C-alpha positions in Angstrom: 37.6 140.7 106.2 35.5 141.1 103.0 36.9 137.7 101.8 35.9 136.0 105.0 32.4 137.5 104.8 32.1 136.2 101.2 33.1 132.7 102.2 30.6 132.7 105.1 27.9 133.9 102.7 28.8 131.2 100.2 28.6 128.5 103.0 25.2 129.8 104.1 24.0 129.7 100.6 25.3 126.1 100.0 23.7 125.1 103.3 20.4 126.5 102.3 20.5 124.6 99.1 21.8 121.2 100.2 20.6 120.8 103.8 17.0 120.1 102.8 18.2 117.4 100.4 20.4 115.9 103.1 17.5 116.0 105.6 15.1 114.3 103.1 17.7 111.7 102.3 18.4 110.9 106.0 14.7 110.8 106.7 14.0 108.5 103.9 16.8 106.2 105.0 15.5 106.1 108.6 12.0 105.4 107.4 13.2 102.6 105.1 15.2 101.1 108.0 12.2 101.3 110.3 10.0 99.6 107.6 12.6 96.8 107.1 12.9 96.2 110.9 9.1 96.2 111.3 8.8 93.6 108.5 11.6 91.5 110.0 9.8 91.6 113.4 6.5 90.7 111.8 8.0 87.7 110.0 9.7 86.5 113.1 6.4 86.6 115.0 4.7 84.8 112.2 7.4 82.1 112.2 7.1 81.8 116.0 3.3 81.4 115.9 3.6 78.5 113.4 6.1 76.4 115.4 5.2 72.7 115.5 6.7 70.0 117.8 7.7 66.7 116.4 7.2 63.2 117.9 10.4 63.6 119.8 9.1 66.8 121.5 11.6 69.1 119.6 10.7 72.0 117.4 10.3 70.9 113.8 12.5 72.7 111.4 10.7 74.0 108.2 12.7 73.5 105.0 11.3 75.3 102.0 12.1 75.0 98.3 11.3 77.8 95.9 10.3 76.1 92.6 7.4 77.9 90.9 7.3 75.4 88.1 7.7 72.2 90.1 5.3 70.3 87.8 7.2 71.1 84.6 8.9 67.7 84.3 12.4 68.9 83.3 15.8 68.3 84.6 15.5 71.0 87.2 12.4 69.3 88.6 14.3 66.1 88.9 16.9 67.9 91.0 14.1 69.2 93.3 12.6 65.7 93.9 15.9 64.0 94.5 17.0 66.8 96.8 13.8 66.4 98.8 14.2 62.6 98.9 17.7 63.0 100.2 16.9 65.5 102.9 13.9 63.4 104.1 16.2 60.4 104.6 18.5 62.4 106.8 16.2 64.9 108.5 13.1 62.9 109.1 11.6 65.2 111.7 11.6 68.3 109.5 8.6 69.8 107.7 9.1 70.1 103.9 7.5 72.9 101.9 7.5 73.6 98.1 6.5 77.0 96.9 4.8 76.5 93.5 2.6 78.3 91.0 1.1 75.2 89.6 -2.4 76.0 90.8 -4.2 74.0 88.1 -3.1 70.7 89.8 -3.3 69.4 93.3 -0.3 68.4 95.5 -1.2 64.8 95.0 -1.1 65.1 91.2 2.3 66.9 91.4 3.7 64.0 93.4 2.2 61.4 91.1 3.7 63.3 88.2 7.2 63.1 89.8 6.7 59.4 90.3 5.5 58.8 86.7 8.1 61.0 85.0 11.2 60.5 87.2 10.5 57.2 89.0 10.9 59.2 92.3 8.7 58.6 95.3 9.1 60.5 98.6 9.0 58.8 101.9 7.2 61.6 103.8 4.5 64.2 103.0 5.3 67.6 101.3 3.3 70.7 101.9 2.7 72.7 98.8 2.3 76.5 99.1 0.4 77.6 95.9 1.4 81.1 94.7 -1.0 83.4 92.8 1.5 85.7 91.2 3.7 83.3 89.1 2.7 85.1 85.9 5.1 87.9 87.1 8.1 85.8 86.3 7.0 84.7 82.9 9.0 86.2 80.0 5.9 87.0 77.9 5.2 89.9 80.2 8.5 91.5 79.4 9.2 91.8 75.7 11.9 94.3 76.6 14.2 94.3 79.6 13.2 90.7 80.2 15.9 89.9 82.7 15.1 92.9 84.9 11.3 92.4 84.6 11.5 88.7 85.6 13.8 89.4 88.4 11.6 92.2 89.9 8.7 89.9 89.4 10.5 87.2 91.4 10.8 89.6 94.3 7.1 90.1 94.4 6.5 86.3 94.0 9.1 85.7 96.8 7.3 88.2 99.1 4.0 86.3 98.5 5.8 83.0 99.4 7.4 84.5 102.5 4.1 85.9 103.8 2.4 82.5 103.4 5.1 80.5 105.1 8.3 81.6 106.9 10.8 78.7 106.9 13.9 78.0 108.9 15.9 76.9 105.8 15.2 78.3 102.4 16.6 76.8 99.1 16.0 78.4 95.8 16.1 75.4 93.4 15.1 77.2 90.2 17.4 80.2 89.8 15.5 83.1 91.3 18.5 84.7 93.1 16.6 87.9 93.8 14.5 86.1 96.4 17.6 85.2 98.5 17.9 88.6 100.3 14.2 88.6 101.1 14.3 85.3 103.0 17.7 86.0 104.6 17.2 89.5 105.8 13.4 89.8 106.2 12.6 86.1 107.0 15.7 85.5 109.1 16.3 82.2 107.3 19.4 80.3 106.4 19.4 80.5 102.7 21.0 78.3 100.0 20.5 77.8 96.3 21.1 75.3 93.5 22.1 77.2 90.4 21.2 75.4 87.1 22.1 78.4 84.9 23.1 81.9 85.8 20.5 84.5 85.0 23.2 86.5 83.2 26.7 85.3 82.2 29.9 86.7 80.8 29.0 84.8 77.6 25.8 86.9 77.3 27.8 90.0 77.7 30.2 88.8 75.0 27.3 88.2 72.6 26.1 91.8 72.9 29.7 93.2 72.9 30.5 91.2 69.7 27.2 92.2 68.0 26.1 88.6 67.6 22.5 87.7 66.9 21.1 85.0 69.3 17.7 84.1 70.7 18.3 86.6 73.5 19.9 89.3 71.3 17.8 90.2 68.3 19.3 91.3 65.0 17.7 94.7 65.4 20.0 95.3 68.4 23.1 93.4 67.2 23.1 95.5 64.0 22.8 98.8 65.7 25.9 100.1 67.6 24.0 102.5 69.7 21.4 100.0 70.9 24.1 97.4 71.4 26.0 99.9 73.7 22.9 100.7 75.7 22.1 97.0 76.1 25.7 96.3 77.2 25.4 99.0 79.9 22.1 97.5 81.0 23.7 94.1 81.2 26.6 95.3 83.2 24.4 97.0 85.7 22.1 94.0 86.0 25.2 91.7 86.4 26.3 93.8 89.3 22.9 93.6 91.1 22.8 89.8 90.3 26.2 89.4 91.9 25.1 91.2 95.0 21.9 89.2 95.6 23.7 85.9 94.8 26.4 86.7 97.3 23.7 86.9 100.1 23.4 83.1 99.9 24.9 81.1 102.8 25.5 78.2 100.5 25.8 77.9 96.7 25.6 74.7 94.7 26.1 74.7 91.0 25.5 71.9 88.5 28.6 72.0 86.3 32.1 73.4 85.7 30.7 76.0 83.3 28.2 77.3 85.8 30.8 77.2 88.5 33.1 79.5 86.6 30.4 82.0 85.8 29.0 82.1 89.3 32.5 82.6 90.8 33.0 85.5 88.4 29.7 87.2 89.3 29.0 86.3 92.9 32.6 86.3 94.3 31.9 83.7 97.0 34.2 80.8 96.2 34.4 79.6 99.8 30.7 78.9 99.8 30.3 77.4 96.3 30.6 73.8 95.2 29.8 71.7 92.2 27.0 69.2 92.8 26.3 67.4 89.6 22.5 66.9 89.1 21.0 63.5 89.6 20.5 61.5 86.4 18.5 58.2 86.5 21.5 56.3 85.2 20.5 53.0 86.9 17.1 52.9 85.2 18.7 52.6 81.7 21.3 50.0 82.5 18.9 47.1 81.7 19.0 48.0 78.0 21.3 45.3 76.5 24.0 47.0 74.5 25.1 43.8 72.9 21.9 42.9 71.1 19.6 45.9 71.0 21.3 47.5 68.1 19.9 44.9 65.8 16.3 45.7 66.9 16.4 49.4 66.4 15.9 51.4 63.3 17.7 54.6 62.6 15.9 56.9 64.9 17.5 60.1 66.2 16.1 61.3 69.5 16.2 64.6 71.2 15.3 65.2 74.9 14.7 68.7 76.2 11.9 71.1 77.2 10.5 73.0 74.3 12.2 76.3 75.3 13.8 78.7 72.8 17.4 78.1 74.1 17.2 74.4 73.3 17.3 75.4 69.6 15.0 72.7 68.3 15.0 74.4 64.8 18.7 73.6 64.5 17.9 70.0 65.0 15.3 69.9 62.3 17.5 71.8 59.8 20.5 69.6 60.5 18.3 66.5 60.0 17.1 68.0 56.8 20.7 68.5 55.7 21.4 64.8 56.6 18.4 63.6 54.6 19.6 65.6 51.5 22.6 63.2 51.3 20.5 60.1 51.4 18.8 57.9 48.9 15.0 57.6 49.1 15.4 54.1 50.6 17.8 55.4 53.3 15.5 58.4 54.0 12.6 56.0 54.7 14.6 54.3 57.5 15.5 57.6 59.3 13.3 59.6 61.6 13.8 62.4 64.2 11.9 62.2 67.5 11.6 65.3 69.6 10.7 64.5 73.2 10.1 67.3 75.8 7.9 69.0 78.2 5.7 72.1 77.7 5.5 74.4 80.7 2.9 76.8 79.3 1.0 78.1 76.3 4.1 79.7 74.9 5.9 76.3 74.8 2.9 74.8 73.1 3.1 77.6 70.4 6.8 76.7 69.9 5.8 73.1 69.2 3.3 74.2 66.6 6.0 76.4 65.0 8.4 73.4 65.0 5.8 71.3 63.3 5.3 73.9 60.6 9.1 74.1 60.1 9.4 70.3 59.7 6.5 70.4 57.2 8.0 73.2 55.2 11.3 71.3 55.0 9.5 68.0 54.3 11.3 66.4 57.3 9.7 63.4 59.1 9.6 64.5 62.7 7.6 62.9 65.6 6.7 65.1 68.6 6.3 63.5 72.0 5.1 66.1 74.5 5.0 65.5 78.3 5.4 61.7 77.9 5.7 59.4 80.9 9.0 58.0 81.9 8.4 54.5 80.5 7.7 55.9 77.0 10.8 58.1 77.2 12.9 55.1 78.1 11.4 53.1 75.2 12.4 55.7 72.7 15.9 56.0 74.1 16.3 52.3 74.0 15.4 52.2 70.3 17.4 55.2 69.2 20.8 55.2 67.4 21.7 58.9 68.1 20.9 61.2 71.0 20.7 64.8 69.7 21.4 67.9 71.8 21.8 71.5 70.3 21.6 74.0 73.1 24.5 76.5 73.1 26.1 76.7 76.5 23.8 74.2 78.1 24.5 74.6 81.9 24.7 70.8 82.3 22.6 68.5 80.2 20.7 65.7 82.1 19.2 64.6 78.8 22.7 64.1 77.4 23.6 61.8 80.3 20.4 59.9 80.0 21.1 59.3 76.3 24.6 58.0 77.1 23.3 55.7 79.9 20.6 54.3 77.6 23.2 53.4 75.0 22.5 56.0 72.3 25.5 57.7 70.7 25.3 61.3 71.9 25.8 64.2 69.6 25.8 67.3 71.7 26.6 71.0 71.4 30.3 71.8 71.6 29.9 74.2 74.6 28.9 74.4 78.3 28.4 71.3 80.4 28.4 68.7 77.6 31.8 69.9 76.5 33.4 70.4 79.9 31.8 67.7 82.1 29.9 65.0 80.1 31.0 64.2 76.6 34.7 63.9 77.7 37.0 60.9 77.1 36.7 58.0 79.5 40.0 56.3 80.2 41.3 57.8 77.0 38.4 56.6 74.8 35.6 58.5 73.1 32.2 58.7 74.7 30.3 60.7 72.0 30.6 63.6 69.6 30.2 67.4 69.6 29.1 69.9 66.9 28.1 73.5 66.7 26.5 74.2 63.4 23.9 72.8 60.9 26.7 71.5 58.7 28.8 70.0 61.5 25.7 68.3 63.0 24.7 66.8 59.7 28.3 65.6 59.1 28.6 64.1 62.6 25.2 62.2 62.2 26.4 60.9 58.8 29.7 59.7 60.4 27.9 58.0 63.3 25.5 56.1 61.0 28.4 54.9 58.9 30.5 53.6 61.8 31.0 49.8 61.9 28.8 48.1 64.4 31.7 47.2 66.7 32.9 50.8 66.8 29.5 52.1 67.8 29.2 49.5 70.5 32.6 50.5 71.9 31.6 54.2 72.1 28.3 53.3 73.7 30.0 51.1 76.4 32.5 53.9 77.2 29.7 56.4 77.5 27.6 54.2 79.8 30.6 53.5 82.1 31.5 57.2 82.3 28.1 58.5 83.5 28.1 56.6 86.8 29.4 59.8 88.4 26.1 61.4 87.6 23.9 58.8 89.4 21.2 59.6 92.0 23.4 58.1 94.7 26.3 60.4 93.9 24.0 63.4 93.9 22.4 62.6 97.2 25.8 62.2 99.0 27.1 65.4 97.5 23.9 67.4 98.1 23.7 66.3 101.8 27.4 67.1 102.3 26.9 70.6 100.8 23.7 71.5 102.7 24.9 70.3 106.0 25.9 73.9 106.8 22.3 75.0 106.6 21.2 72.6 109.3 23.9 73.1 111.9 
């Protein structure tokens, strides 16, 4: 009897200790559910009040793209404009919206920029929703825990977008996966995404696990076992959350085999994921005559890519310096490196200045072409001998395709999209070259320059024929087939 009384007393004590905690937990859960349901109802009413009827008397579907840097002028922006053009051709009665943070320009200027840079003109108007909190997704705000900071910032930015316009179909076209649950569960939207590059990948985990120093893993961390272990735990936790938010998407499009493999590993939604190669303006470069233009060009080496740290422009300058070290003064005078790319913000502009300083310190002749119009880009590609690309694990590489279509001999990084999808043999013949270090890049450039004229011509012809699978037409067909689910 005493034992029973003791057990009962213990149970009463445990109840007195834990029941308040359970009550608080249940109450907090109910309050959170009430808040979420209230928000869902509020957004539903907001969407209902904004309904518009088309010329056929039917309700117009609102299709929104989340692209905070739509005026940046990179490959991701080309995907955006080609996707809009494709949807407008099929769904003429829909209203198209782009969420952007480019407040310093007007919608008309953004569209004119798309025409000037990409030779893309839309058939119908686009409504731009200008966002005030884009700074919350910029990496400069988060010197530490950058991935987490930018992702949480994207949630705030996504909420701003959702409160300003509740669409029927939402497509994240810039890689902000943490916005997907917002639009799906609060906005009641059908949601899809086009993934250019996973926010975190198993390769990034490997870099930290192997104590390798990269642009996203400083030597301070890579050389410290304790910090490396803590960062690895942080990465694994972030990867789990990233996998969950990504799995909320009704439809997932990825731009390459490399991205496909990583997204499947993280998001676990193979039945909803498909590869849709990004659109490359292949046709525009086909008027460059491969048979005769080689006599007209000097020996310029051209790089195309936004001035972001992962593009590794310093490697290009150092490799070019190593190449020049093997040349006579006369040969050096006929060689030049041209870096062509876009600057998104002040940080990118600072990187350009740092690159200029590096080239001056190494005494390397480098020309910088920032935010140039499409015609100037095409001119430089038409005159170049080698197209240079140095980004490790580039998700795809539109610039690589453009170089090959223009007739330059591509020298790309031996990883990611260039290795798996682009610089691959065509009908058993070489289409370009791959490298992965300063020495291998310099040796490959030396090899290309010493090739006989007819050998270079053969490689250029193979490359041009191989890239037809990356044309605008191919992208439009595959994009419409993939997104058909969102419009049913």
